[in-house]
FINU-718785 format. One record per residue (C-alpha): residue number from 1; residue in three letters; x, y, z. Coordinates in steps of 0.1 Angstrom, whole numbers, plus 5000, padded with zeros to 4 digits. Layout:
BEGIN
{n NUM; res ALA; X X; Y Y; Z Z}
...
***
This chain:
BEGIN
{n 1; res MET; X 4791; Y 8143; Z 4949}
{n 2; res ARG; X 4817; Y 8140; Z 4919}
{n 3; res LEU; X 4817; Y 8107; Z 4900}
{n 4; res PRO; X 4852; Y 8086; Z 4897}
{n 5; res LEU; X 4869; Y 8091; Z 4867}
{n 6; res PRO; X 4897; Y 8073; Z 4849}
{n 7; res ARG; X 4932; Y 8090; Z 4859}
{n 8; res SER; X 4946; Y 8086; Z 4823}
{n 9; res LEU; X 4939; Y 8109; Z 4797}
{n 10; res PHE; X 4935; Y 8082; Z 4775}
{n 11; res ALA; X 4908; Y 8062; Z 4796}
{n 12; res ARG; X 4891; Y 8096; Z 4800}
{n 13; res LEU; X 4884; Y 8102; Z 4762}
{n 14; res MET; X 4879; Y 8065; Z 4757}
{n 15; res LEU; X 4854; Y 8068; Z 4783}
{n 16; res ILE; X 4839; Y 8101; Z 4767}
{n 17; res TRP; X 4837; Y 8084; Z 4732}
{n 18; res LEU; X 4820; Y 8052; Z 4745}
{n 19; res ILE; X 4795; Y 8072; Z 4767}
{n 20; res GLY; X 4788; Y 8096; Z 4736}
{n 21; res MET; X 4783; Y 8064; Z 4709}
{n 22; res ALA; X 4761; Y 8049; Z 4732}
{n 23; res LEU; X 4741; Y 8077; Z 4736}
{n 24; res VAL; X 4739; Y 8083; Z 4697}
{n 25; res LEU; X 4732; Y 8045; Z 4691}
{n 26; res ALA; X 4705; Y 8045; Z 4715}
{n 27; res VAL; X 4685; Y 8076; Z 4703}
{n 28; res SER; X 4690; Y 8064; Z 4669}
{n 29; res LEU; X 4675; Y 8029; Z 4677}
{n 30; res ALA; X 4644; Y 8045; Z 4692}
{n 31; res LEU; X 4639; Y 8066; Z 4663}
{n 32; res PHE; X 4645; Y 8033; Z 4640}
{n 33; res PHE; X 4620; Y 8013; Z 4659}
{n 34; res GLY; X 4592; Y 8042; Z 4663}
{n 35; res GLU; X 4592; Y 8051; Z 4625}
{n 36; res ARG; X 4595; Y 8015; Z 4617}
{n 37; res GLU; X 4564; Y 8007; Z 4638}
{n 38; res ARG; X 4547; Y 8041; Z 4622}
{n 39; res ILE; X 4554; Y 8029; Z 4587}
{n 40; res GLY; X 4545; Y 7992; Z 4594}
{n 41; res ARG; X 4513; Y 8002; Z 4611}
{n 42; res SER; X 4502; Y 8026; Z 4585}
{n 43; res ALA; X 4510; Y 7998; Z 4558}
{n 44; res LEU; X 4488; Y 7976; Z 4577}
{n 45; res PHE; X 4460; Y 7997; Z 4581}
{n 46; res GLU; X 4463; Y 8008; Z 4545}
{n 47; res GLY; X 4460; Y 7973; Z 4533}
{n 48; res VAL; X 4430; Y 7965; Z 4554}
{n 49; res ALA; X 4415; Y 7995; Z 4540}
{n 50; res GLN; X 4416; Y 7987; Z 4505}
{n 51; res GLU; X 4405; Y 7952; Z 4510}
{n 52; res ILE; X 4373; Y 7965; Z 4531}
{n 53; res ALA; X 4366; Y 7990; Z 4502}
{n 54; res SER; X 4369; Y 7961; Z 4475}
{n 55; res VAL; X 4348; Y 7939; Z 4493}
{n 56; res ALA; X 4322; Y 7968; Z 4497}
{n 57; res ASP; X 4326; Y 7974; Z 4458}
{n 58; res LEU; X 4322; Y 7935; Z 4453}
{n 59; res LEU; X 4289; Y 7930; Z 4474}
{n 60; res ASP; X 4273; Y 7961; Z 4455}
{n 61; res SER; X 4277; Y 7941; Z 4423}
{n 62; res MET; X 4259; Y 7916; Z 4442}
{n 63; res SER; X 4221; Y 7907; Z 4444}
{n 64; res PRO; X 4210; Y 7901; Z 4479}
{n 65; res PRO; X 4206; Y 7866; Z 4475}
{n 66; res GLU; X 4241; Y 7864; Z 4461}
{n 67; res ARG; X 4250; Y 7885; Z 4492}
{n 68; res GLU; X 4238; Y 7859; Z 4514}
{n 69; res ARG; X 4256; Y 7829; Z 4498}
{n 70; res TRP; X 4291; Y 7843; Z 4493}
{n 71; res ILE; X 4293; Y 7865; Z 4527}
{n 72; res ASP; X 4310; Y 7840; Z 4546}
{n 73; res GLU; X 4335; Y 7831; Z 4515}
{n 74; res ILE; X 4344; Y 7865; Z 4509}
{n 75; res GLY; X 4357; Y 7874; Z 4545}
{n 76; res ARG; X 4371; Y 7839; Z 4553}
{n 77; res ARG; X 4409; Y 7852; Z 4550}
{n 78; res ARG; X 4411; Y 7880; Z 4575}
{n 79; res LEU; X 4379; Y 7897; Z 4579}
{n 80; res ARG; X 4345; Y 7886; Z 4594}
{n 81; res LEU; X 4316; Y 7901; Z 4573}
{n 82; res ALA; X 4281; Y 7903; Z 4583}
{n 83; res LEU; X 4249; Y 7917; Z 4568}
{n 84; res ARG; X 4230; Y 7932; Z 4596}
{n 85; res PRO; X 4236; Y 7961; Z 4621}
{n 86; res PRO; X 4257; Y 7955; Z 4653}
{n 87; res ARG; X 4231; Y 7940; Z 4683}
{n 88; res GLU; X 4255; Y 7948; Z 4709}
{n 89; res HIS; X 4263; Y 7981; Z 4726}
{n 90; res LEU; X 4297; Y 7994; Z 4711}
{n 91; res ARG; X 4321; Y 8019; Z 4720}
{n 92; res PRO; X 4333; Y 8042; Z 4694}
{n 93; res ILE; X 4369; Y 8051; Z 4682}
{n 94; res GLY; X 4383; Y 8086; Z 4678}
{n 95; res ASP; X 4385; Y 8098; Z 4644}
{n 96; res ASP; X 4422; Y 8103; Z 4650}
{n 97; res HIS; X 4427; Y 8065; Z 4647}
{n 98; res PRO; X 4453; Y 8055; Z 4617}
{n 99; res LEU; X 4425; Y 8033; Z 4603}
{n 100; res GLN; X 4399; Y 8057; Z 4601}
{n 101; res ALA; X 4421; Y 8080; Z 4582}
{n 102; res ALA; X 4429; Y 8049; Z 4558}
{n 103; res LEU; X 4389; Y 8042; Z 4556}
{n 104; res ARG; X 4383; Y 8079; Z 4545}
{n 105; res GLU; X 4412; Y 8077; Z 4521}
{n 106; res ALA; X 4401; Y 8042; Z 4503}
{n 107; res MET; X 4365; Y 8052; Z 4504}
{n 108; res PRO; X 4359; Y 8088; Z 4503}
{n 109; res GLN; X 4322; Y 8084; Z 4493}
{n 110; res ARG; X 4311; Y 8059; Z 4518}
{n 111; res PRO; X 4314; Y 8068; Z 4553}
{n 112; res ALA; X 4325; Y 8040; Z 4578}
{n 113; res THR; X 4322; Y 8042; Z 4617}
{n 114; res LEU; X 4353; Y 8025; Z 4638}
{n 115; res TYR; X 4343; Y 8005; Z 4670}
{n 116; res THR; X 4355; Y 7982; Z 4695}
{n 117; res HIS; X 4342; Y 7959; Z 4721}
{n 118; res PRO; X 4339; Y 7975; Z 4757}
{n 119; res ARG; X 4330; Y 7942; Z 4776}
{n 120; res ASP; X 4360; Y 7919; Z 4758}
{n 121; res ASP; X 4387; Y 7912; Z 4783}
{n 122; res ARG; X 4409; Y 7900; Z 4757}
{n 123; res PRO; X 4442; Y 7913; Z 4748}
{n 124; res HIS; X 4438; Y 7923; Z 4716}
{n 125; res PRO; X 4393; Y 7925; Z 4713}
{n 126; res GLY; X 4396; Y 7937; Z 4674}
{n 127; res LEU; X 4382; Y 7963; Z 4658}
{n 128; res LEU; X 4347; Y 7964; Z 4641}
{n 129; res ILE; X 4337; Y 7987; Z 4614}
{n 130; res VAL; X 4303; Y 7996; Z 4602}
{n 131; res LEU; X 4292; Y 8007; Z 4568}
{n 132; res ALA; X 4267; Y 8008; Z 4542}
{n 133; res LEU; X 4265; Y 7995; Z 4510}
{n 134; res ALA; X 4250; Y 8012; Z 4481}
{n 135; res ASP; X 4214; Y 8000; Z 4485}
{n 136; res GLY; X 4213; Y 8011; Z 4522}
{n 137; res THR; X 4223; Y 7974; Z 4535}
{n 138; res PRO; X 4244; Y 7974; Z 4565}
{n 139; res LEU; X 4276; Y 7955; Z 4564}
{n 140; res GLN; X 4300; Y 7945; Z 4597}
{n 141; res VAL; X 4334; Y 7942; Z 4590}
{n 142; res ARG; X 4353; Y 7924; Z 4622}
{n 143; res LEU; X 4390; Y 7927; Z 4626}
{n 144; res PRO; X 4395; Y 7901; Z 4648}
{n 145; res GLY; X 4432; Y 7903; Z 4667}
{n 146; res ILE; X 4440; Y 7938; Z 4656}
{n 147; res PRO; X 4444; Y 7964; Z 4685}
{n 148; res PRO; X 4435; Y 7998; Z 4682}
{n 149; res ALA; X 4476; Y 8008; Z 4679}
{n 150; res PRO; X 4495; Y 7970; Z 4671}
{n 151; res PRO; X 4533; Y 7972; Z 4679}
{n 152; res ILE; X 4552; Y 7962; Z 4649}
{n 153; res MET; X 4584; Y 7944; Z 4656}
{n 154; res PRO; X 4613; Y 7934; Z 4634}
{n 155; res HIS; X 4606; Y 7902; Z 4620}
{n 156; res ARG; X 4643; Y 7888; Z 4625}
{n 157; res PRO; X 4659; Y 7906; Z 4653}
{n 158; res GLY; X 4691; Y 7884; Z 4646}
{n 159; res PRO; X 4707; Y 7901; Z 4617}
{n 160; res PHE; X 4696; Y 7935; Z 4631}
{n 161; res LEU; X 4714; Y 7931; Z 4662}
{n 162; res ALA; X 4746; Y 7914; Z 4645}
{n 163; res ALA; X 4747; Y 7947; Z 4621}
{n 164; res LEU; X 4743; Y 7968; Z 4655}
{n 165; res ALA; X 4770; Y 7949; Z 4667}
{n 166; res ALA; X 4792; Y 7952; Z 4640}
{n 167; res LEU; X 4786; Y 7990; Z 4638}
{n 168; res ALA; X 4797; Y 7993; Z 4678}
{n 169; res LEU; X 4826; Y 7974; Z 4674}
{n 170; res GLY; X 4838; Y 7994; Z 4646}
{n 171; res VAL; X 4829; Y 8027; Z 4662}
{n 172; res GLY; X 4849; Y 8014; Z 4692}
{n 173; res LEU; X 4877; Y 8003; Z 4671}
{n 174; res LEU; X 4881; Y 8032; Z 4653}
{n 175; res THR; X 4875; Y 8054; Z 4687}
{n 176; res TRP; X 4905; Y 8035; Z 4699}
{n 177; res ILE; X 4928; Y 8042; Z 4674}
{n 178; res ALA; X 4917; Y 8081; Z 4674}
{n 179; res VAL; X 4922; Y 8084; Z 4710}
{n 180; res ARG; X 4957; Y 8064; Z 4709}
{n 181; res ILE; X 4970; Y 8090; Z 4681}
{n 182; res ALA; X 4957; Y 8116; Z 4697}
{n 183; res THR; X 4975; Y 8108; Z 4734}
{n 184; res ARG; X 5007; Y 8093; Z 4721}
{n 185; res PRO; X 5021; Y 8125; Z 4719}
{n 186; res LEU; X 5016; Y 8132; Z 4754}
{n 187; res SER; X 5034; Y 8098; Z 4763}
{n 188; res ARG; X 5060; Y 8109; Z 4743}
{n 189; res MET; X 5068; Y 8144; Z 4760}
{n 190; res ALA; X 5062; Y 8126; Z 4794}
{n 191; res GLU; X 5093; Y 8101; Z 4785}
{n 192; res ALA; X 5112; Y 8127; Z 4773}
{n 193; res ALA; X 5108; Y 8146; Z 4805}
{n 194; res ARG; X 5119; Y 8118; Z 4826}
{n 195; res ALA; X 5150; Y 8115; Z 4801}
{n 196; res LEU; X 5156; Y 8149; Z 4808}
{n 197; res GLY; X 5162; Y 8143; Z 4842}
{n 198; res GLU; X 5187; Y 8119; Z 4837}
{n 199; res ASP; X 5206; Y 8132; Z 4808}
{n 200; res PRO; X 5202; Y 8170; Z 4798}
{n 201; res THR; X 5222; Y 8162; Z 4769}
{n 202; res ARG; X 5198; Y 8136; Z 4753}
{n 203; res ALA; X 5187; Y 8139; Z 4718}
{n 204; res PRO; X 5160; Y 8164; Z 4713}
{n 205; res MET; X 5122; Y 8154; Z 4707}
{n 206; res ASP; X 5109; Y 8148; Z 4672}
{n 207; res THR; X 5089; Y 8182; Z 4664}
{n 208; res ARG; X 5068; Y 8164; Z 4637}
{n 209; res GLY; X 5030; Y 8162; Z 4637}
{n 210; res PRO; X 5003; Y 8184; Z 4644}
{n 211; res THR; X 5005; Y 8221; Z 4648}
{n 212; res GLU; X 4995; Y 8216; Z 4688}
{n 213; res VAL; X 5021; Y 8186; Z 4690}
{n 214; res ALA; X 5051; Y 8205; Z 4671}
{n 215; res GLN; X 5044; Y 8238; Z 4691}
{n 216; res ALA; X 5049; Y 8216; Z 4723}
{n 217; res ALA; X 5078; Y 8197; Z 4713}
{n 218; res ALA; X 5096; Y 8223; Z 4701}
{n 219; res ALA; X 5091; Y 8243; Z 4736}
{n 220; res PHE; X 5103; Y 8215; Z 4756}
{n 221; res ASN; X 5134; Y 8211; Z 4728}
{n 222; res GLN; X 5142; Y 8249; Z 4738}
{n 223; res MET; X 5136; Y 8240; Z 4776}
{n 224; res GLN; X 5160; Y 8214; Z 4774}
{n 225; res GLN; X 5187; Y 8233; Z 4755}
{n 226; res ARG; X 5189; Y 8261; Z 4783}
{n 227; res VAL; X 5189; Y 8236; Z 4812}
{n 228; res ALA; X 5219; Y 8216; Z 4793}
{n 229; res GLU; X 5234; Y 8250; Z 4791}
{n 230; res HIS; X 5227; Y 8258; Z 4824}
{n 231; res VAL; X 5241; Y 8228; Z 4837}
{n 232; res ALA; X 5272; Y 8232; Z 4817}
{n 233; res GLU; X 5276; Y 8266; Z 4825}
{n 234; res ARG; X 5274; Y 8255; Z 4863}
{n 235; res THR; X 5295; Y 8231; Z 4863}
{n 236; res ARG; X 5324; Y 8247; Z 4846}
{n 237; res ILE; X 5325; Y 8276; Z 4869}
{n 238; res LEU; X 5326; Y 8253; Z 4899}
{n 239; res ALA; X 5355; Y 8234; Z 4886}
{n 240; res ALA; X 5371; Y 8266; Z 4875}
{n 241; res ILE; X 5366; Y 8278; Z 4910}
{n 242; res SER; X 5381; Y 8247; Z 4927}
{n 243; res HIS; X 5409; Y 8244; Z 4903}
{n 244; res ASP; X 5421; Y 8281; Z 4904}
{n 245; res LEU; X 5422; Y 8277; Z 4945}
{n 246; res GLN; X 5448; Y 8245; Z 4940}
{n 247; res THR; X 5475; Y 8276; Z 4933}
{n 248; res PRO; X 5469; Y 8295; Z 4962}
{n 249; res ILE; X 5465; Y 8268; Z 4985}
{n 250; res THR; X 5498; Y 8257; Z 4972}
{n 251; res ARG; X 5516; Y 8292; Z 4979}
{n 252; res LEU; X 5502; Y 8292; Z 5015}
{n 253; res ARG; X 5517; Y 8256; Z 5021}
{n 254; res LEU; X 5551; Y 8267; Z 5011}
{n 255; res ARG; X 5549; Y 8296; Z 5032}
{n 256; res ALA; X 5538; Y 8283; Z 5061}
{n 257; res GLU; X 5568; Y 8261; Z 5062}
{n 258; res LEU; X 5587; Y 8295; Z 5070}
{n 259; res VAL; X 5564; Y 8295; Z 5101}
{n 260; res ASP; X 5591; Y 8293; Z 5131}
{n 261; res ASP; X 5564; Y 8282; Z 5156}
{n 262; res GLU; X 5555; Y 8247; Z 5151}
{n 263; res SER; X 5520; Y 8249; Z 5170}
{n 264; res LEU; X 5509; Y 8274; Z 5145}
{n 265; res ARG; X 5527; Y 8260; Z 5117}
{n 266; res THR; X 5504; Y 8227; Z 5125}
{n 267; res ARG; X 5474; Y 8247; Z 5126}
{n 268; res ILE; X 5481; Y 8263; Z 5095}
{n 269; res GLN; X 5488; Y 8233; Z 5077}
{n 270; res SER; X 5458; Y 8217; Z 5091}
{n 271; res ASP; X 5436; Y 8243; Z 5078}
{n 272; res LEU; X 5452; Y 8241; Z 5044}
{n 273; res ASP; X 5444; Y 8202; Z 5044}
{n 274; res ALA; X 5408; Y 8211; Z 5050}
{n 275; res MET; X 5411; Y 8239; Z 5022}
{n 276; res GLN; X 5424; Y 8210; Z 4998}
{n 277; res GLY; X 5401; Y 8185; Z 5005}
{n 278; res LEU; X 5373; Y 8209; Z 5000}
{n 279; res VAL; X 5386; Y 8219; Z 4968}
{n 280; res GLN; X 5390; Y 8183; Z 4957}
{n 281; res GLU; X 5357; Y 8175; Z 4965}
{n 282; res GLY; X 5344; Y 8205; Z 4947}
{n 283; res LEU; X 5361; Y 8190; Z 4918}
{n 284; res ALA; X 5347; Y 8161; Z 4923}
{n 285; res TYR; X 5312; Y 8172; Z 4928}
{n 286; res ALA; X 5318; Y 8192; Z 4894}
{n 287; res ARG; X 5323; Y 8162; Z 4874}
{n 288; res SER; X 5299; Y 8141; Z 4890}
{n 289; res LEU; X 5275; Y 8167; Z 4874}
{n 290; res ASP; X 5288; Y 8158; Z 4840}
{n 291; res GLU; X 5294; Y 8123; Z 4842}
{n 292; res ARG; X 5282; Y 8108; Z 4808}
{n 293; res SER; X 5308; Y 8080; Z 4800}
{n 294; res PRO; X 5299; Y 8050; Z 4782}
{n 295; res ALA; X 5278; Y 8023; Z 4799}
{n 296; res GLN; X 5285; Y 7988; Z 4800}
{n 297; res ALA; X 5278; Y 7957; Z 4820}
{n 298; res ILE; X 5281; Y 7957; Z 4855}
{n 299; res GLU; X 5285; Y 7927; Z 4876}
{n 300; res LEU; X 5269; Y 7937; Z 4907}
{n 301; res GLY; X 5279; Y 7904; Z 4929}
{n 302; res PRO; X 5317; Y 7907; Z 4924}
{n 303; res LEU; X 5319; Y 7946; Z 4926}
{n 304; res LEU; X 5304; Y 7944; Z 4961}
{n 305; res GLN; X 5330; Y 7919; Z 4970}
{n 306; res ALA; X 5362; Y 7936; Z 4958}
{n 307; res LEU; X 5345; Y 7969; Z 4979}
{n 308; res ALA; X 5347; Y 7947; Z 5009}
{n 309; res GLU; X 5380; Y 7935; Z 5002}
{n 310; res ASP; X 5393; Y 7968; Z 5000}
{n 311; res ALA; X 5378; Y 7980; Z 5030}
{n 312; res ARG; X 5392; Y 7954; Z 5051}
{n 313; res ASP; X 5428; Y 7958; Z 5038}
{n 314; res MET; X 5423; Y 7996; Z 5052}
{n 315; res GLY; X 5409; Y 7976; Z 5088}
{n 316; res TRP; X 5373; Y 7984; Z 5081}
{n 317; res ALA; X 5346; Y 7965; Z 5092}
{n 318; res VAL; X 5329; Y 7957; Z 5061}
{n 319; res ARG; X 5306; Y 7924; Z 5049}
{n 320; res ALA; X 5294; Y 7919; Z 5015}
{n 321; res PRO; X 5271; Y 7885; Z 5004}
{n 322; res GLY; X 5293; Y 7859; Z 4989}
{n 323; res ASP; X 5265; Y 7846; Z 4966}
{n 324; res ALA; X 5245; Y 7875; Z 4956}
{n 325; res GLN; X 5244; Y 7881; Z 4916}
{n 326; res GLY; X 5228; Y 7909; Z 4895}
{n 327; res ARG; X 5237; Y 7927; Z 4864}
{n 328; res VAL; X 5230; Y 7965; Z 4855}
{n 329; res VAL; X 5243; Y 7987; Z 4830}
{n 330; res GLY; X 5261; Y 8017; Z 4837}
{n 331; res ASN; X 5297; Y 8032; Z 4844}
{n 332; res PRO; X 5316; Y 8009; Z 4867}
{n 333; res SER; X 5342; Y 8037; Z 4881}
{n 334; res ALA; X 5310; Y 8059; Z 4888}
{n 335; res LEU; X 5289; Y 8033; Z 4906}
{n 336; res ARG; X 5323; Y 8023; Z 4925}
{n 337; res ARG; X 5328; Y 8056; Z 4937}
{n 338; res ALA; X 5294; Y 8060; Z 4947}
{n 339; res LEU; X 5295; Y 8031; Z 4971}
{n 340; res TRP; X 5327; Y 8036; Z 4982}
{n 341; res ASN; X 5318; Y 8071; Z 4997}
{n 342; res LEU; X 5287; Y 8051; Z 5015}
{n 343; res VAL; X 5310; Y 8025; Z 5026}
{n 344; res GLU; X 5334; Y 8055; Z 5042}
{n 345; res ASN; X 5308; Y 8073; Z 5056}
{n 346; res GLY; X 5292; Y 8045; Z 5072}
{n 347; res VAL; X 5324; Y 8031; Z 5087}
{n 348; res LYS; X 5333; Y 8069; Z 5096}
{n 349; res PHE; X 5295; Y 8074; Z 5118}
{n 350; res GLY; X 5285; Y 8036; Z 5123}
{n 351; res GLY; X 5319; Y 8015; Z 5125}
{n 352; res GLU; X 5304; Y 7984; Z 5108}
{n 353; res VAL; X 5289; Y 7982; Z 5074}
{n 354; res GLU; X 5271; Y 7955; Z 5061}
{n 355; res LEU; X 5263; Y 7952; Z 5019}
{n 356; res SER; X 5234; Y 7934; Z 5008}
{n 357; res LEU; X 5218; Y 7929; Z 4971}
{n 358; res ALA; X 5186; Y 7919; Z 4954}
{n 359; res CYS; X 5173; Y 7921; Z 4922}
{n 360; res ALA; X 5137; Y 7914; Z 4910}
{n 361; res GLY; X 5120; Y 7924; Z 4879}
{n 362; res GLU; X 5137; Y 7954; Z 4863}
{n 363; res HIS; X 5157; Y 7966; Z 4891}
{n 364; res CYS; X 5184; Y 7959; Z 4916}
{n 365; res GLU; X 5188; Y 7974; Z 4949}
{n 366; res ILE; X 5218; Y 7975; Z 4967}
{n 367; res ARG; X 5216; Y 7982; Z 5005}
{n 368; res VAL; X 5244; Y 7999; Z 5025}
{n 369; res ARG; X 5240; Y 7997; Z 5063}
{n 370; res ASP; X 5257; Y 8011; Z 5092}
{n 371; res HIS; X 5257; Y 8004; Z 5134}
{n 372; res GLY; X 5256; Y 8041; Z 5143}
{n 373; res LEU; X 5231; Y 8063; Z 5155}
{n 374; res GLY; X 5208; Y 8070; Z 5123}
{n 375; res LEU; X 5195; Y 8106; Z 5115}
{n 376; res ALA; X 5165; Y 8124; Z 5120}
{n 377; res GLU; X 5139; Y 8121; Z 5099}
{n 378; res ASP; X 5140; Y 8155; Z 5085}
{n 379; res GLU; X 5175; Y 8155; Z 5079}
{n 380; res LEU; X 5170; Y 8124; Z 5058}
{n 381; res GLU; X 5167; Y 8140; Z 5025}
{n 382; res LYS; X 5187; Y 8174; Z 5034}
{n 383; res VAL; X 5221; Y 8153; Z 5036}
{n 384; res PHE; X 5219; Y 8151; Z 4998}
{n 385; res GLU; X 5223; Y 8188; Z 4994}
{n 386; res PRO; X 5255; Y 8200; Z 4986}
{n 387; res PHE; X 5277; Y 8213; Z 5014}
{n 388; res TYR; X 5249; Y 8203; Z 5043}
{n 389; res ARG; X 5262; Y 8186; Z 5073}
{n 390; res ALA; X 5243; Y 8166; Z 5100}
{n 391; res GLU; X 5246; Y 8181; Z 5136}
{n 392; res ALA; X 5266; Y 8150; Z 5144}
{n 393; res SER; X 5292; Y 8152; Z 5122}
{n 394; res ARG; X 5300; Y 8190; Z 5124}
{n 395; res ASN; X 5340; Y 8186; Z 5133}
{n 396; res ARG; X 5368; Y 8186; Z 5115}
{n 397; res GLU; X 5380; Y 8151; Z 5120}
{n 398; res THR; X 5347; Y 8135; Z 5112}
{n 399; res GLY; X 5324; Y 8163; Z 5093}
{n 400; res GLY; X 5338; Y 8164; Z 5062}
{n 401; res THR; X 5328; Y 8187; Z 5034}
{n 402; res GLY; X 5290; Y 8179; Z 5027}
{n 403; res LEU; X 5296; Y 8168; Z 4992}
{n 404; res GLY; X 5300; Y 8132; Z 4996}
{n 405; res LEU; X 5261; Y 8121; Z 4994}
{n 406; res ALA; X 5258; Y 8151; Z 4966}
{n 407; res ILE; X 5281; Y 8134; Z 4949}
{n 408; res THR; X 5269; Y 8098; Z 4950}
{n 409; res ARG; X 5235; Y 8108; Z 4940}
{n 410; res ASN; X 5246; Y 8128; Z 4910}
{n 411; res LEU; X 5266; Y 8098; Z 4899}
{n 412; res LEU; X 5235; Y 8075; Z 4903}
{n 413; res HIS; X 5213; Y 8096; Z 4886}
{n 414; res ALA; X 5235; Y 8099; Z 4857}
{n 415; res GLN; X 5231; Y 8059; Z 4853}
{n 416; res GLY; X 5195; Y 8061; Z 4854}
{n 417; res GLY; X 5195; Y 8051; Z 4895}
{n 418; res ASP; X 5183; Y 8068; Z 4928}
{n 419; res ILE; X 5193; Y 8066; Z 4963}
{n 420; res ALA; X 5174; Y 8071; Z 4995}
{n 421; res LEU; X 5180; Y 8067; Z 5032}
{n 422; res ARG; X 5164; Y 8054; Z 5060}
{n 423; res ASN; X 5170; Y 8044; Z 5098}
{n 424; res HIS; X 5169; Y 8007; Z 5100}
{n 425; res PRO; X 5142; Y 7992; Z 5121}
{n 426; res GLU; X 5173; Y 7974; Z 5141}
{n 427; res GLY; X 5194; Y 8005; Z 5144}
{n 428; res GLY; X 5219; Y 8023; Z 5122}
{n 429; res LEU; X 5213; Y 8040; Z 5092}
{n 430; res GLU; X 5207; Y 8023; Z 5057}
{n 431; res ALA; X 5209; Y 8032; Z 5020}
{n 432; res VAL; X 5192; Y 8020; Z 4997}
{n 433; res LEU; X 5202; Y 8022; Z 4958}
{n 434; res ARG; X 5178; Y 8016; Z 4932}
{n 435; res LEU; X 5192; Y 8008; Z 4900}
{n 436; res ARG; X 5179; Y 7994; Z 4865}
{n 437; res ALA; X 5184; Y 7958; Z 4858}
{n 438; res ARG; X 5192; Y 7947; Z 4823}
***
């Protein structure tokens, strides 16, 4: 089972850094407390051993009556002393105890045995040390409340935890800055790739930065240059072919006038009109691929009303909202032509067309709906391909050239917009134009 990971590279790098930092801090904290406990325990036992050695030397210098009189005063601070052998059964502690090693170091010539109380049910029953003075008198040294391995905790955890939190915050901030610097070139490249789809002639990417980033930016700029050259060459070829076809069509039209058979002349003229329309649409398509006019503010409400009025002057049934408001930045003539193509198609195949406008946030949507038969689902995207015509429009009277929707999409893409078709739930075909609001 794979663990869910964040989708963005920034979040993944941050997660890796934070997990690594947490592990390093956890191990460092464990080592710190372990070493602190070991050092503190060693210091405690060394101090106790030195105190016991001093007490034994002091008692050696006293006579037996003086020992009896001062024994309680000498051990009052933290030692409990007794000049007698132990009366109860005790359990010896092994030689690996740190206090045993400290006693051997403090009193190398005076053996001492370490015991604990087996019947004592207290959490820390304490230790008992038995040794002999210089004249052979037994001496008991009881250490109440000191366990065999007492934990040494920080005396004041507040400052320590505050320092740890400051360290984690500082490392986290540096991590965020480092990851942001590392992922920012990818964000710039993604933005450049999106802009390339709208304008292949845009300014090239900045190639400054680390070696890997500079190499990727240089490769992207080279790709952009090739794409722009390819698009420009395709546009020039298509425009040249469409333009050069005008001359033979004109000659054929003149020669058709010399045909005596009126029926044959009419059919020839009809074919020439179709060829002329195809050439004109080809020229329009070529221009739409290279539409790069300066952008300006466009009021969408008045534009839709003007389109509807022009359509009604031609006898078409087109309705537009009277109070819709919205503003975009683009090429007014290109946007008008794109909308006009949709209105013309809607009237041709649906009879009646309704225009609507809705703006929310950073986008405006224009909907162009007809009341025709709609399209098959697998053709909703194909009709945007150049020269593609749906099965229902493959006749000379209504079929057209198959370039109208391709031109419309090119004109919208040049302005940062897009278009999609859908079958309306209440019947008919609906074109949805999406433009960036300004």
